[in-house]
Phi, psi and omega in degrees: 000112180270128177278322182216158174264117186300321184295319178292323179296313182300315180297319184291321181298302178054037179229163183283158180286138181294156180297321178242125179283138172291157179249132183237132177256128179247130181239113179198133181278352178266110185303323180295319179290320177304311185287324178296316179294319180296316179298327178289323187261343188300333179290327184254347184225155169284125182243133175244132178241154175214145187271355174191172188298319181296318179293330178291315180298318177301315181295314178304315185287344184249346180282154185298319184231076182299333175297346180281350174292117184280318188219138172244121175252119186229132174298156180272319186254106180221162175286160178068306176215138175281170177306311181300317178294324178297315179296323178291333181272349184275000000 
């Protein structure tokens, strides 16, 4: 299942790559959704992935500069921590 067409997205943007890529964290327990979003975003952004809310929280707490994460996209229904519980813990 393709969410977006990469070629169309590149044509629409038509801009140069920024000097510093923003960091996006994607959190989803469904591997297909996680990899699809990652492949869509990895060319333009630094992407961090996590397979559930607890893994995401652990990653945030252990990376050197957690404030560098610009956006966190999280599924709501996941094992260990839901998306809401993840955001409450951040």
